[in-house]
C-alpha positions as CSV (number, residue, x, y, z in Angstrom):
1,M,99.2,19.8,92.9
2,K,101.3,20.1,89.8
3,S,102.4,22.7,87.3
4,L,100.1,23.2,84.3
5,D,101.1,23.8,80.7
6,A,98.7,26.3,79.1
7,G,100.6,26.6,75.8
8,I,101.5,30.3,75.9
9,C,102.2,30.3,79.6
10,T,102.9,27.9,82.5
11,L,101.0,27.7,85.8
12,E,103.2,27.0,88.8
13,P,101.8,25.9,92.2
14,Q,101.9,29.1,94.2
15,V,104.3,29.1,97.2
16,E,105.7,31.6,99.6
17,A,108.8,32.1,97.5
18,H,106.6,33.7,94.8
19,A,105.6,36.6,97.0
20,S,108.4,39.1,96.1
21,E,107.8,38.6,92.3
22,M,104.0,38.6,92.7
23,F,104.1,41.8,94.9
24,A,105.2,43.8,91.9
25,V,102.5,42.3,89.7
26,L,99.8,42.8,92.3
27,C,100.7,46.5,92.8
28,D,99.3,47.4,89.3
29,P,96.5,49.9,90.2
30,A,94.5,48.9,87.1
31,I,93.8,45.5,88.6
32,Y,91.7,47.2,91.4
33,E,89.4,49.3,89.2
34,F,86.3,47.4,90.4
35,E,87.3,45.9,93.8
36,G,90.1,45.0,96.1
37,E,93.4,46.6,96.8
38,P,97.0,45.7,96.5
39,P,98.7,43.7,99.2
40,P,100.1,45.9,102.0
41,S,103.7,44.4,101.8
42,V,105.7,41.6,100.5
43,G,105.7,40.1,104.0
44,A,101.9,40.1,104.2
45,L,101.7,38.5,100.8
46,A,104.3,35.9,101.8
47,A,102.3,35.0,104.9
48,G,99.1,34.6,103.0
49,Y,100.8,32.4,100.4
50,R,102.4,30.3,103.3
51,R,98.9,29.7,104.8
52,K,97.6,28.5,101.5
53,E,100.4,26.0,100.9
54,S,98.5,23.4,102.8
55,R,96.1,23.4,99.9
56,R,93.2,22.8,102.4
57,S,90.9,25.1,104.3
58,P,91.4,25.0,108.1
59,D,88.4,22.7,108.6
60,G,89.5,20.4,105.7
61,S,86.3,20.8,103.8
62,E,87.7,22.8,100.8
63,I,90.7,22.2,98.5
64,W,92.6,25.4,97.9
65,L,94.5,25.5,94.6
66,N,96.6,28.5,93.7
67,W,98.9,28.9,90.7
68,V,101.1,31.8,89.5
69,V,101.2,32.3,85.8
70,R,104.6,32.5,84.2
71,M,105.5,33.6,80.6
72,P,108.2,31.8,78.6
73,D,110.5,34.8,79.2
74,G,110.2,34.1,83.0
75,A,107.9,37.0,83.8
76,L,105.0,36.4,86.2
77,T,101.8,37.8,84.9
78,G,99.3,37.0,87.6
79,Y,97.5,34.1,89.3
80,V,94.6,31.8,89.1
81,Q,93.0,30.3,92.2
82,A,90.3,27.7,92.6
83,T,88.4,26.5,95.7
84,V,87.0,23.0,95.2
85,M,84.0,22.3,97.3
86,E,82.9,18.8,98.5
87,D,79.8,18.8,96.3
88,G,81.8,19.1,93.1
89,H,81.6,22.8,92.3
90,S,84.5,25.1,92.3
91,Y,84.7,28.9,92.8
92,F,87.7,30.4,91.0
93,G,89.3,33.8,90.6
94,Y,92.2,35.4,88.8
95,E,94.2,38.6,88.6
96,F,96.6,39.6,85.8
97,S,98.8,42.6,85.4
98,S,97.2,45.0,83.0
99,Q,100.2,44.9,80.6
100,Y,99.1,41.3,79.8
101,W,95.4,41.9,79.2
102,R,94.0,41.0,75.8
103,H,96.8,38.7,74.9
104,G,94.9,35.4,75.4
105,I,96.9,34.6,78.6
106,A,94.0,34.6,81.0
107,S,91.9,32.4,78.6
108,A,94.7,29.9,78.2
109,A,95.5,29.8,81.9
110,L,91.8,29.4,82.9
111,R,91.3,26.6,80.3
112,A,94.3,24.7,81.8
113,V,92.9,25.1,85.3
114,F,89.4,24.0,84.2
115,L,90.8,20.9,82.6
116,E,92.8,20.1,85.7
117,L,89.7,20.6,87.9
118,S,87.7,18.3,85.7
119,R,90.3,15.5,85.4
120,E,91.9,15.5,88.8
121,Y,89.4,17.0,91.2
122,R,86.1,15.8,89.7
123,V,84.7,19.3,89.5
124,H,81.5,19.4,87.5
125,Q,80.4,23.1,87.9
126,L,82.4,26.3,87.8
127,V,81.3,29.3,89.7
128,A,82.5,32.9,89.2
129,V,81.2,35.7,91.4
130,L,82.2,39.2,90.0
131,K,81.2,42.8,90.2
132,K,78.5,43.7,87.7
133,A,80.7,46.6,86.5
134,N,83.6,44.4,85.7
135,Y,83.1,44.3,81.9
136,R,86.5,42.8,81.2
137,S,86.0,39.7,83.4
138,L,82.4,39.4,82.2
139,G,83.6,39.3,78.6
140,L,86.3,36.8,79.4
141,L,83.8,34.5,81.2
142,R,81.3,34.7,78.3
143,K,84.1,33.9,75.9
144,L,84.8,30.8,78.0
145,G,81.2,29.6,77.9
146,F,79.8,31.0,81.2
147,S,76.3,32.3,81.5
148,E,74.5,34.1,84.3
149,A,73.1,31.8,87.0
150,P,69.3,31.5,87.2
151,A,67.8,33.8,89.8
152,E,66.6,30.9,91.9
153,Q,70.3,29.7,92.4
154,W,71.7,33.1,93.4
155,A,71.1,32.6,97.1
156,T,73.3,29.5,97.0
157,F,76.3,31.5,96.1
158,E,75.6,34.6,98.4
159,P,76.5,37.4,96.0
160,E,76.5,41.0,97.1
161,A,73.9,43.4,95.5
162,D,76.5,44.7,93.0
163,E,77.7,41.2,91.9
164,L,76.8,38.6,89.2
165,V,77.0,34.9,89.5
166,M,78.3,33.1,86.4
167,L,78.2,29.4,85.9
168,A,79.5,26.8,83.4
169,P,79.8,23.0,83.4
170,C,83.4,22.3,84.1
171,Q,84.0,20.1,81.0
172,A,82.4,22.6,78.7
173,A,84.0,25.8,80.0
174,G,86.5,27.3,77.6
175,G,86.2,24.4,75.2
176,V,87.6,21.9,77.7
């Protein structure tokens, strides 16, 4: 796993040492408007990051890729994660501090990740599962070329009743 240049930001492979910086980013209450909650402590976040450093699921069937997103001034803004499945699709997620929303950072970071997934991991389909109410993420995904999965495919991705499944071909997403 390598660092990725996204133009306006750099994505660094996430490691335990990022936990204290990321804790402050992830304590932004605006991030959790639609779901989730901040990490309970720096120690808990560090332990989670340490477990993910293997870049593999415990059974070895999934590749776990996690990057922190750093601005040129050194500030961390959030993270992007991707789970690469054996069949060539990848689930992905992201969280960014609200002070960086609507600056093109998430778009740039995701495009860099999608390019890496296509080139280095042979991913052909991107999958995002999100809360229906999360209009910001929905807008970002549409901007990047995602569309709602056909109803007959929903069961494959096991969404909850209040979630949407968005899909895009990996090479086409975000203009990659």
